[in-house]
C-alpha positions in Angstrom: 191.5 215.1 58.8 195.1 216.1 59.9 196.1 219.5 60.5 198.5 221.1 58.1 202.2 221.5 59.1 203.8 224.9 59.8 205.8 224.6 56.5 202.5 224.1 54.6 201.1 227.1 56.3 204.1 229.1 55.4 203.6 228.3 51.7 199.8 229.0 51.7 198.9 232.2 53.2 195.5 232.4 51.7 194.5 229.2 53.5 191.5 229.6 55.6 191.8 227.7 58.9 188.6 226.7 60.8 189.6 228.6 63.9 191.4 231.5 62.3 190.2 235.2 62.4 190.0 234.9 58.5 187.7 231.9 58.7 185.7 233.6 60.9 185.4 236.7 58.8 184.7 234.5 55.6 182.2 232.6 57.7 180.5 235.7 58.8 180.5 237.1 55.2 179.0 233.8 53.7 176.3 233.7 56.6 175.4 237.2 56.2 174.8 236.8 52.5 172.4 233.8 53.0 170.8 234.6 56.4 167.7 236.0 54.9 167.6 233.4 52.1 168.4 230.0 53.6 167.5 228.1 56.7 170.4 225.8 57.6 169.2 222.8 59.0 172.2 220.3 58.8 169.9 217.4 59.9 167.2 218.2 57.3 169.4 219.3 54.3 168.8 222.5 52.5 165.9 224.6 53.0 165.3 227.7 51.0 162.8 230.2 52.0 163.5 233.0 49.7 161.2 234.3 47.1 162.6 236.0 43.9 160.0 238.9 43.3 161.6 239.8 39.7 161.1 236.1 38.7 157.5 236.5 39.6 157.1 239.7 37.4 159.3 239.1 34.5 157.9 237.0 31.3 161.5 235.9 30.7 163.5 233.2 32.5 167.2 232.6 31.7 169.2 229.6 33.2 172.7 231.0 33.6 174.2 227.5 33.8 173.3 226.8 30.1 176.0 227.5 27.6 173.8 229.1 24.9 174.8 229.4 21.1 175.7 232.8 19.6 172.4 233.0 17.9 170.5 232.9 21.1 173.0 235.1 23.2 172.2 237.9 20.6 168.5 237.3 20.8 168.6 237.3 24.7 169.6 240.9 24.9 166.8 242.0 22.7 163.2 243.3 23.8 160.5 240.8 23.7 159.0 242.7 20.5 162.3 242.0 18.6 162.6 238.5 19.8 159.1 237.6 18.5 159.8 239.7 15.2 163.0 237.8 14.5 161.4 234.5 15.5 158.3 234.8 13.3 160.5 235.8 10.6 162.8 232.7 10.9 159.8 230.5 11.7 156.7 231.3 9.9 154.8 228.7 12.0 155.0 231.1 15.0 152.0 233.2 14.2 151.1 234.3 17.7 150.6 237.9 18.8 152.6 239.6 21.7 149.4 240.0 24.0 149.0 236.2 24.2 152.6 235.5 25.3 152.7 234.1 28.7 156.5 233.5 28.9 159.7 233.0 27.3 162.3 230.6 28.9 165.9 230.1 27.9 166.6 226.5 29.2 167.4 223.2 27.7 164.8 220.4 26.5 165.3 216.8 25.5 163.0 213.8 24.4 163.4 210.2 24.0 165.0 210.6 20.3 167.3 213.4 21.8 167.9 212.7 25.5 170.8 215.0 25.9 169.9 218.5 27.2 169.8 220.9 24.1 169.9 224.8 24.7 166.5 226.1 23.6 164.0 229.1 23.5 160.5 228.0 24.8 157.6 230.3 23.8 154.5 229.8 26.1 151.4 231.5 24.3 147.6 231.0 25.6 147.3 228.1 23.0 150.6 226.5 22.3 154.0 226.0 23.6 156.9 226.4 21.0 160.3 225.1 21.4 163.0 226.6 19.3 166.6 225.4 19.1 169.7 226.3 16.9 170.7 224.1 14.1 174.0 224.4 11.9 173.6 224.5 8.3 176.2 222.3 7.0 176.6 223.9 3.7 177.5 227.3 5.1 178.6 226.4 8.5 176.1 228.9 10.0 173.7 228.7 12.9 169.9 228.8 12.2 166.8 228.1 14.2 164.6 225.0 13.9 161.4 224.1 15.5 162.1 221.2 18.0 158.5 220.8 19.1 155.1 222.5 18.9 152.9 221.5 21.6 149.2 222.8 21.5 148.1 223.2 25.4 145.1 221.2 24.6 147.3 218.1 24.0 148.9 218.3 27.4 147.6 215.5 29.5 150.1 215.5 32.5 152.7 217.8 34.0 155.1 215.9 36.0 157.7 217.7 38.3 161.0 216.1 38.2 163.1 215.0 41.4 163.7 218.0 43.6 162.0 220.3 41.0 165.0 220.0 38.6 162.9 219.4 35.4 159.5 219.2 34.1 158.0 216.3 31.9 155.1 217.3 29.5 152.9 214.2 28.7 151.0 214.8 25.6 148.4 212.8 23.7 150.2 212.6 20.4 152.8 209.7 19.7 156.2 210.2 21.3 154.5 213.1 23.2 157.0 213.3 26.2 158.8 216.6 26.4 161.2 217.2 29.2 162.4 220.7 30.2 165.6 221.0 32.2 165.2 223.9 34.5 168.0 223.0 36.8 166.2 225.0 39.5 163.0 224.4 41.6 161.9 228.1 41.5 162.0 228.0 37.7 160.1 224.7 37.7 157.3 226.1 39.9 157.0 229.3 37.9 156.7 227.4 34.5 154.1 224.9 36.0 152.1 228.1 37.2 152.4 229.5 33.9 151.2 226.4 32.1 148.3 226.0 34.7 147.3 229.6 34.0 146.2 228.8 30.6 144.4 225.5 31.5 142.3 226.7 34.4 139.8 229.5 35.1 140.7 232.3 37.3 138.2 231.3 40.0 140.1 228.2 40.6 143.6 229.7 41.0 143.6 230.2 44.6 142.8 226.5 45.1 145.4 225.1 42.6 148.0 227.4 43.5 148.1 226.5 47.1 149.0 223.0 45.8 152.5 221.7 47.5 154.1 221.1 44.3 153.4 225.0 43.3 154.0 226.6 46.8 156.3 224.3 49.0 160.0 223.7 48.8 160.3 221.0 46.2 163.8 219.8 47.4 162.5 219.3 51.0 159.5 217.4 49.8 161.6 215.3 47.4 164.1 214.3 50.3 161.6 213.6 53.0 160.3 210.1 53.2 157.3 211.1 55.3 156.0 213.7 52.8 152.6 212.9 50.9 152.2 214.6 47.7 148.7 213.9 46.0 148.3 214.5 42.3 146.5 217.5 41.4 143.5 216.9 38.5 142.2 219.8 36.9 138.4 219.7 35.7 139.5 219.0 32.2 141.4 216.1 33.1 144.9 217.4 33.1 147.2 216.1 35.9 150.1 217.7 37.8 152.1 215.1 39.7 155.4 214.0 40.8 157.1 210.6 41.7 159.2 211.7 44.5 159.1 208.9 46.7 160.0 206.4 43.9 162.9 208.4 42.8 164.1 208.9 46.3 164.1 205.1 46.6 166.0 204.4 43.4 168.4 207.1 44.4 169.3 206.0 48.0 169.5 202.2 46.6 172.0 203.3 43.8 174.2 205.4 46.4 174.1 202.4 49.0 175.1 199.8 46.2 178.3 202.1 45.4 179.5 203.2 48.8 182.0 200.5 49.1 182.4 198.2 52.1 182.2 200.9 54.7 178.8 202.4 54.6 175.7 203.0 56.8 172.8 200.6 56.3 170.3 201.3 53.5 167.7 202.7 56.3 170.5 205.1 57.6 171.3 207.0 54.4 169.9 210.5 54.6 170.0 212.9 51.6 170.5 216.3 52.5 171.1 218.2 49.1 170.1 217.3 45.5 170.7 219.8 42.9 171.8 220.5 39.5 175.3 221.7 38.4 177.4 222.5 35.4 180.7 220.2 35.6 183.9 221.3 33.4 185.7 218.3 32.3 187.8 217.5 29.6 187.2 220.6 27.6 183.6 220.0 27.6 180.4 221.0 29.8 178.0 218.5 31.1 175.1 218.8 33.4 174.8 216.7 36.3 172.7 216.2 39.7 175.0 216.8 42.7 173.8 214.6 45.8 175.0 214.9 49.3 174.2 212.7 52.2 175.4 212.6 55.6 178.5 210.5 54.6 179.3 210.7 50.9 178.7 213.2 48.0 178.3 212.2 44.3 177.5 213.5 40.8 175.1 211.4 38.6 173.1 211.7 35.6 169.2 211.6 35.9 167.5 210.0 32.6 164.4 212.2 32.8 163.4 211.8 29.2 162.7 208.3 29.7 160.4 208.6 32.6 157.5 208.1 32.6 158.0 205.6 29.8 156.0 206.1 26.7 154.1 203.5 25.1 155.9 204.3 21.8 159.4 203.7 23.1 161.4 200.8 22.1 162.5 198.8 25.5 165.7 198.7 24.2 166.2 202.4 24.3 165.3 202.7 28.0 167.9 203.8 30.6 168.1 203.4 34.3 166.5 206.5 36.2 169.9 207.3 37.4 173.4 206.4 36.1 176.9 207.7 35.7 177.4 207.8 39.3 180.9 209.2 40.6 180.8 208.9 44.4 183.0 210.0 47.2 183.2 209.6 51.0 183.1 213.2 52.6 186.3 212.3 54.5 188.0 212.1 51.2 187.4 215.8 50.6 190.8 217.5 51.0 189.8 221.3 50.7 187.0 223.4 49.2 188.2 226.0 46.7 186.5 229.2 45.7 188.1 230.4 42.4 186.2 233.6 42.3 185.4 235.3 45.7 182.9 237.3 43.9 181.0 234.4 42.6 180.0 232.0 45.0 178.1 229.7 42.4 181.5 228.5 41.3 183.1 225.9 43.6 185.9 223.3 43.4 186.1 220.4 45.5 189.4 218.5 45.9 189.4 214.8 46.6 192.1 212.0 47.4 192.1 210.3 44.1 192.9 206.7 45.4 189.7 207.1 48.0 187.3 207.2 45.1 184.5 204.8 45.2 181.5 203.8 43.1 182.5 205.3 39.7 181.0 203.8 36.7 182.6 203.7 33.1 181.0 207.0 31.8 182.5 210.4 31.8 185.1 211.1 34.4 184.4 214.7 36.0 187.4 214.9 37.9 190.7 216.8 36.6 194.2 215.5 37.9 196.5 217.4 40.3 199.9 216.1 41.2 200.2 218.1 44.5 198.4 217.5 47.8 197.9 219.9 50.8 197.8 217.9 54.0 195.3 220.1 56.0 191.9 220.0 57.9 189.2 220.6 55.5 189.6 224.4 54.5 188.3 226.9 52.3 190.8 228.5 49.8 191.1 230.7 46.7 193.3 228.3 44.8 195.1 224.9 45.2 198.4 225.5 46.9 201.8 224.1 46.2 202.9 221.4 48.4 205.9 219.0 48.8 203.5 216.1 49.1 203.4 214.5 45.6 200.0 212.5 46.2 197.6 212.8 43.1 194.3 214.6 43.6 191.1 214.8 41.7 188.8 218.1 41.5 185.5 218.7 40.7 184.9 222.0 39.0 181.4 222.8 39.6 178.9 225.7 38.9 175.5 226.1 40.6 172.5 227.5 39.4 171.9 229.1 42.8 174.4 230.8 45.1 172.2 229.8 47.9 172.9 226.2 47.4 176.7 226.6 46.7 177.0 228.5 49.9 175.0 226.0 52.0 177.2 223.2 50.7 180.4 225.2 51.5 179.2 225.9 55.1 178.1 222.4 55.6 181.3 220.9 54.4 183.5 223.1 56.5 181.5 223.2 59.7 183.6 220.9 61.7 
């Protein structure tokens, strides 16, 4: 990309040029923050080797990406005892005692009838998983609680880990028994899988099962590696822990290749470096999408987890493709990377040349338009500067569930 002019530099004092002392200082700051958490391997993608000890100890998981209704926000600041007391009063079918609680998870869920992620409180006990959602009483326009799903543990037949560990599908023996839990975080996925397994297996089997790849290794690295072999884990009671990473990777790469335009690598040369969940702010609404990065392109797409694996009870007309709503750009079209909050690395804005967009379908557009462009080499800046060049831009306003992944992306995009 061309360098900025002197006039542009004068108007944008906060622009961080790649070779400037400020850029060096910022890079050092970012690198220091991630040095103990991430192994940066540009040729292999994002490799996280950190362990959140608090995550292992706490019974409560809360996904910060999710915009929860007020009734849930009030409960999230209460003690576990108060939460259970409130829920058992609101929903009498919850009649399990505190000592049987294995975990409370504030996440989103979906199923074939309600495929869009819905904020939920999941309560895992020794014998049952309750999924509670907020509902609005039309008469009084107030939020109340409703039981989205009650899953007896003995009904779970398969635990399927979603691509790169961004979700979990629970396949049950009951009709319409597929429940998808959107964790948006590979560590949350492994933690919840272990919690469910802990009520399915005996203590003597723990060591054997907990060393399985899906519970121990980096789920993103496994998913993005064509050579990785992941065998299903089958418990003595017949319950299966599984994934479909290779099939999903093939579907993803094919979709990307078909939408890269005329100038693109061969299908076999497409290398996915990063796949993670993000929250996208667009048109006064918030949507959750997967961010995918290859060596040549970057994209946002929707993963239709609630339809896979396909249920025997699901009408074929309701099926969706595994991935859709793709919006894709060449990396050469990125004009700059914006960090709107220097104290919060999970928020990142990517600025693109609007006219260079490729491979977008007719679904929701994630981009916000700006009529100014800065003609610079790819930089990291605190805000979009004013410029005399009136070329439209498109902006992705992204929030990551992990600062590790956001920082890795920034460093990868600005390393040249």
